[in-house]
Each structure stands twice: as structure tokens, then as C-alpha cells.
N, C-alpha and C positions, 0 to 999 in steps of 0.2 A: 504493500500500500504506500502511496505517496504522501499521505498525511490527511489532516482534517481541514475542512473549509466551512466557514460560516458565510453563506451567500445571501445578500440582502438586495432585493429589487422589487419595486411595487408593480412592475410590468410582468404579469404572470407568464406570458409566452416566452419572453426573453429570459426570465429566471429559469424556466424549465429547460430552455436550450443550453444555457450556460451550465446548469447542473449536469445535464447529459454529457457535455464536453468534458467537464472535470472528472466525472465518474468514469468515463472511458479512459481517462489518463491515470486512473488508479486512486483518486482522491475519495475520501468519505465526506459527503456534502450534506450539510444541514441548511435548508433554505428558509428564508423569512420574507414576508411581504412588507415589513416595516422595520425601521431602526429600533423602535421600542421593543418589538418582539425579540429581536436579536440580543439586545442589551439584557433583557430579562433572563435569557438562557446562558449568557456569557459568564464565565467564572475566571478568577485570577489564574487558575492553574490550567487554562485551556492551552493545549499544545499545538494548535494549528494556526491558521491565518484567517483574516476577514477580507472578503471582497464585497464592495458595496457600490451601488449606483449613487451619484451625487444628488440628482434632482428627484426628490421624493416628497410627498405631502407630509406635513408634520415635521419631524426631525429629519433633516437632510443628511447626506453622507459626510459632509465636513463636521457637522455637529456630532454625528455618531463617532467620527474619528477622535474628536476632543474628549468625549466621554470614555472611550476605550483607553486613550492615553492616561487618563486619570486612574484607571483600573490597573493598567500595565503599560508603561511607556515603551516596552520592548516588543509588544505584540504587533506584528506587521499588518498593515491595512493597505489594501489596494483599492483605489477609487476609479470608478468608470463613469464617463460622461459622454453625452451625445452632442455637446455644444462646442467642443474643441476650444474651450476657453484657455488659451495659453497662459495669461497672467495668473489665472486661478490655479493651473497645474503647477506653475513655478512656486507660488506661495505655499501650496499644499506640500510639495516636496521639502521646502525649507522648514515647514512646521513639523516634519517628521513622517509624513505619509510615505509608505514604502515604494509605491509605484502609482502612476496615473495613466489610464488607458482610455483613449478617445474612440468613440464609436464612429463608423463601423470598424471592427477589428477582426483579424483572423483568429481562428480557434487556437492555433499554435501560440499566438501572442499571449493569450490568456493563460494557457497551460504553463508556458515557460516562466512567466512572471510568478505564477502561483508556486511553482517548484523552487524558484530561487528564494521566495519569501519563506517557504516551509523549511528550507535548509538553514536559513538564518534563525528561524524560530527553534529549530532542533539544537543548534549550537548554544543558543541562549538558555534553553531549558536544561541541557546537559551541564553547562557551567554552573547553573544554579544548584543542581543536584550535587555536583562535586563540592561546591562550597558548603552546602548543608552537611554533607558527609564528613568534611574536614572539621567543621564546627562540632559535629556530634562526637567525632573522635577526640577532639580537644577537650570536650566536656567530660567524657568518660575516662580519659587518660590525661589529666590536666598538666600542662607545662605552664603553670601560673607564674606571673610576675610582670610588673610594670616598669622595672628598671631597664635602662637602655641596653644592658648586656642581654637580658632575656628577650627584649623586642628583637634585637639583632639575631639571636639564636632562632627564634620562631621564623623570621624572614628567611634566614638561610635554609632552614628545614623545608619550607615551602618551595624555595628556589631549586633545591637539588633533589627533592623527593622523586620526581619523575625522570631523573637523568640516568638511573640504573648504575651509578658509580658506587664502588665500595666505599664504606665510610668507617673511620676510626673515631670512637667517642671516648674522650678522656674526662675523667671526673672522679672525685673521691667517693668512697662508699656511701650509698644512700642519697646521692645527688640527683638521681633521675635518669641514669643511662638507659635503662630498659624502656622508660617512657619515651625518650628520644628515638630509640630504635623502632618502637611500635608506631610512633607518629610517622616516621619515614616510610614505613610499610603502608599504613592506612591512607597516607596522602599520595601514594604512588599508584601507577597502573597495575602494580602487583597485588593490590589489596584483595583481589579475588582469590589469590593463592594463599598458601599456608605461611604463617609467621611461626618459625621454629626457633626456640631459645634453648641454649645449652650453656650451663655454667661450667667452664673448663676447670675451675678450682674445686668443684664439688665431686668430681669423679676420679677414682684411682687410675693410674697409668694403664693398668691391665684392662680397663673397661672402656676408656674414652675412644679408642680407635674403632671398636665395634659399634659404639653409640653414634659416632660420626659417619663411618663409611658403610656400616651394615656388614652382614656376613651370610654365608651360605650354610646350610645344614651340614654339620660335621666339620666345620672349619677349625674348631678347637673343642676341647673337652667341655661338655655342657651345652654346646651349640646344637640343640636337637632339632631346630627348625630354622628356616630362612628368616632373616630380619632385615627390613629396610632401614638404613641409617638415617640420621637426622639430615644430612646433606641432601640425600635423594628425596626425602620427604618434603624438603623445602623447595624442591624444583618448581619453578613458576612463581615462587614467592620470595621470602626473605629469611636468611639464616642469621640469627643473632648469637654471637659468641661472646659471652660475658667472662670477665677475668681471663682474657686470652693470654695474659702474661704467665698464667699457671699451666699452659699447655705443654706437655712433655716435648723435649727436643725431637724425638723420633716422629711424633705426630705433626710437629711443625713442618717437617720436610714434606710430608704427604699433603698437608694443607696448602703449602706453597704451590704444589702441582695443581691442586684443585683451582686455586685462584688464577693460575696462569692458563690452564687448558680447559677449565670448566668441565671436568670429567672425573669420575671416580672408578676405583677398582675395589669392590667389596672383598672382605677377607674370605679366603677359600675359593676364589675364582680368578681367572685371568681375563674375564670379560670386562671391557671398558664401557662404562655407561656415561653418556653425556648428561650434564645437569645445567639447568637454567636458573641460576640463583643470584641474588644480590646479598653480599656479606656485609653485615654491620658488626664490627668488633668493638669491645669495650675494655678499657684498662684503667685501673686505679693508680697506676704509676706512670711516670713519664718514659715511654718506650724510646723516645728520641735521645735520652740520656744513657750512654753506655754503662755508667755506674749503676743506674737503677734497672736497666734492661737485663743485666745478668746474662743468663744463657738463652735468652730469647733471640732468635735469629735476626740478624740485621736485615737480610734480604726480605724476610717475611714482613718485617716492620715497614720497609719502604714499599712493599707491594700493597700493604693495607693502607698506607698513608697517602692515598690519593686525595681524600678530603678528610680533614680532622676537625671535629667539633669539640670544643672545650665547654664543659658545664661548670660554672663557678660554684664554689661551696657557699652554703647558706650565709656564713659569716661575712662574705664579701658582697652580699646583696640584702642587707638587713631591712631595707625599705620594703621588701617583698614578704617579710615574715608575717606581719599582721594579716595580710590578704591570704596567704597560704594557711595560716592557723585558722582563720575564720572558715575557709572552705573545708578543711579537715574536721573542724569541730561540728559543723552542720552535717557533714557526711557521717561522722561517728554517732551523733545524736539520732539521726534517722536510722542508722543501722541497729542501735541498741534500744530504739523505741523510747528515747528520752527527749525531754524538752531541751532546747539549746540553752546551756547555762550562761549566766552573766559572767563576764571576764573580770576577775578581781584585779586590783592594782598590783598585787604581788605577782599574779600571772603575767600581766603586761610587762612588769619590770623584768621578769624572768625571760620572756620572749626576746627582749631587746638586749639583755646583758649576757645571756648564756652563749657559749661558743658553738653549740650544736655540732659536735664532732660527727654525729651520725647523719647530719644534714636533713633532707626532706623526710627521710624515713623516721628519724628520731622525732622530728616535729609532729609527724602524723601519729606516732605512738603516744606522744605527750598529749595531743588533742583527744585521743581516745580515753586516756586516763582522766582528763578533765571532764569529759562528757559523762563518764561513769561515776564521777564524784569521788574517786579514790586518790586523786592528787591533792596533797595537803598544801602547805605554803611552799611553793616551788622556789621561792627566793632563798630558802635556807635548807641545807641538807637535813633530811629527817634523822633524828637521833635514834640510835638503837635502843631497845628496851633496857632499862636499868642504867642509862647513861645520862649525863647532863652536859651543858656547855662548859662546865667547870672541870677541874681536874689538873693533874700534872701535865707538863708539856708532852712527855712521851705518850700519856694516855690520850691526850687530845689529837696528837699526830696519828695514833693508831686509828682513832675514829675517822679522822679525815681521809686516811688511806683507804679504809673500808668503803667510805662514801664514793671515792673516786673509782674503785673497782666496780661497785654496784652501778654507777652511772655509765661506765664503759660497757658493762655487760648488757645493760638495758638498751643502750644506743645500738649495739650490734647483735641484739636478739640472742645473746649467749654464744655466738659464733666465736670459737677460740682463736682461729687464725686472724680474724678481723680485730678482735679485742687486743690480741698481742701486738698487732701492727699499730693500733691507736695508742697503746700504753708504752710501747717501745721497750718491753722487758722480755727476758728469755722465758720459754715455756715452763721450765722447772720452777723458776722464781714465781711465776704467776700461780701455779698450783699450790706452792708452799704458802703463798699469801691467802689464797682462798681457804685453805685448811686452817690457817691461824685465825682468820676472822670468822670462820664458821659460815662461809658463803657457799651455797650449792649452785653451781653453774646451770644445772638443768632447770632451776626455777626461772631462768631468764631466757630460755629457749624460745625462739620466735615461732609464729604460726607459719603454716605452709601455704596459706592462701596467697594469691597474687597481690603484690604490693608494688609501690614505686621502688626502684632499686638504682 
């Protein structure tokens, strides 16, 4: 079908002739004897075009055009006249009429004008749908912020989303790297494909290759059936590799081949399979710094570093904290079936003075505790049972150290690796301190539901 047409003409015979011409050309035609009838049936989401005679009793074609422009200025209107009024035609085009056809006209002239107008309308409606989808994606996975750095980040995301270029996302833990990767996917033409995420730091070296590349039955002990790997599952969509700095060196070599050739060889087979993927990799260290990069391959870094997006930590965009907190608080209150609580002065002070080492994730968790009413005075560390703000210096230092450990565990949801990185202490020292202070790490273990990361 070529599209839809609202045909308006008070001349019954001419209206029927034009309707037949347009229907033979593949259009779906709704005909009306007056402008008032057409307006009553027209809605803002109409995806077709309007063809109207100018000279009609009551409301003429020009008046109809002005009414339609008020409803939707991008809806194409084609006007037809038997008077050959050139000044009227010029003025109508200047006012926004799509086309002006003088009677008598050939049937092909009418059809071609209608087709061009329909194509314009199709582009308009598609662009509107894309904008609405992008806004919906932004609302469900918010990249909230009014600071210039966040405005630039959103603009860059929209600019490169449809380019299919591989992207490296740099940012601290909890800053929103997966949100950025998801928006790149949802704002691109790949949004109909799969978005496949893999945390390279969460899998042991013996498992990660099978997860990425898949395997055939019998490829290794325990491989009882064929498995499609994450890379192949992401074909046609986007592959998000979080904490790529933790990828084992042997896997890095194979991943470099995937990026260069866009093909994989599953474990247990010599068959090469092409894949159509966009790779978004995320790192919480500076892979461009050899000292931080460690055993991460330099050639893999340069292959990934086509476009690098840096997400600023929350402490560097404090102006965004109230807006983010308000969003998370409303979301948490709705989730827990609670009224949105009033924000106390102590909470406001804490929002603007706290360092937020866990970034957006930590802020989201804090908002959940406030919504639940389990957050006391956040401006001061909560004292442990049986302690006071007084005591000897060693006693007070002990309490302060315990508070720091608890805060770090809370910010990183009990994740040992991330907590050790934030505190900058050896693993043995960390566990010794937990035992001395009677802190159970499991009590701080995070949920497995999808969150901003």
C-alpha cells in the first residue's frame, strides 16, 4: 500500500474520480464532501496526507489547511484549484502547503504528488517514533544530570549511537557504565537485536572462554551439550563487556581476533562463524596508562579505543546529586509502596558533603534506605551498640575504622574485590579487620536485580 489519503472535495463526481485514481495507485482513501467532515475525522496521529479542493462552501481549502497546521504542522496538505490563481498558489506554498495542483491535471500528476507527500509524512512519523523510543529508554535507564559534562555525554551518545563503532567506556565503579552501554544499544538501529552483558571480572578463567565463544558437545569435561556463546548470541545486537581489564590474557588474544575479523570459533570445533556485533567495553581503570593497564594487551586497548566515553564520578558533578537523589527516592518509594518522605536537613547536608565512592549506585542505595525509613542521621556515623562518642583515642579510632569498613562494604554491595580497591588494603588485612570489628561481609551482599553499574 502507498499510504493513506484524506480526500476533500464538494464536487461528488470529481471526488469519486480522484478517489479511483488514488486507489488504483495503491492508496487507502477516505473521502469527504466538506472540510468540516474531514476535520472531525482527523487525528494528530494520522499517518497519511490530505488532498483538498480550495473552492468549497463553508470552510474552504486554505482555511482547512490552517486548521490542520494547528493540529500538526508537519502533516502534508495538497491543495487543488480550478482557477489557476498563481499568487494564491505562491502564498499557499510559502505558508506551508506541500503542493498546489491546478485543474485540469493528469492523473499521474496527482499520484506523484501524493506519493512524495506520503514519503515525507513517513519520515516525519518514523523520526517521531524514534525520539519517543529514545525518551522512553532514557526514562527507564536514566542518564540524569544537568551539568555541562552530562549534557555533552548525552549529546555524544546520540551522535554515535547509530554509527556501529566500538566504544570504550571509562568510569569508576557505580558511575553508570552499563547505563551508557544500554542507551547506545537502544538509541541505535541494533535495538531490535539482543543486548548481551558479561562481567569479565565475575567469571573464572576456566569458564569465560566458553561463556564468550560457546562450545560444542564434548568439547571438554562437563560439556554435555552444545552452547551458544555470548558473542554469537549478541549477533545483530550489542555485546557489553564490563570490567574488561579483568579478562584473562589468553582470552584477550581471541577477543582481538573477534574485533578484527568479526568471526568466532567455538570450543570443540574448527568451524568459523561470522558475527555481526557492536562491542561496548567498560573499564574502571585507565587502560591508556601502562602502569594501570598491567597485563592487558596494548593492541586490544587500541582496537577498542576507537571512541572513548568518560563518565565523571559523582563527586565531580555535585550539582546533579539532588536531581538524581530525588529520582531514586521517588522510584524507591513507588517500589516499596511508601509515600515519598520529606528530605531532612541532615540528609541534604549528607548528599552534598559525602564523597560517594560508590557513585550513582551508592546514591541509589542510600535513597532506598531513606525511602524505607531505616537511614538515621546520615550526617554522623551510626555508633555501634554499647559505644558513645567519648572514649580513649584508640577506642574512638577503632570505631571510626569500623564505620569506614561498613561504608565501603555498603557502597560496593559486599563485593570484596571492589571494596579492597576502594580501601587500598591487602586482602588479609581486610579480613583481619572484619574479624576484629565483628563485621560479617555477607550482611552487605548486594541484590542480583539489574541496577545502574
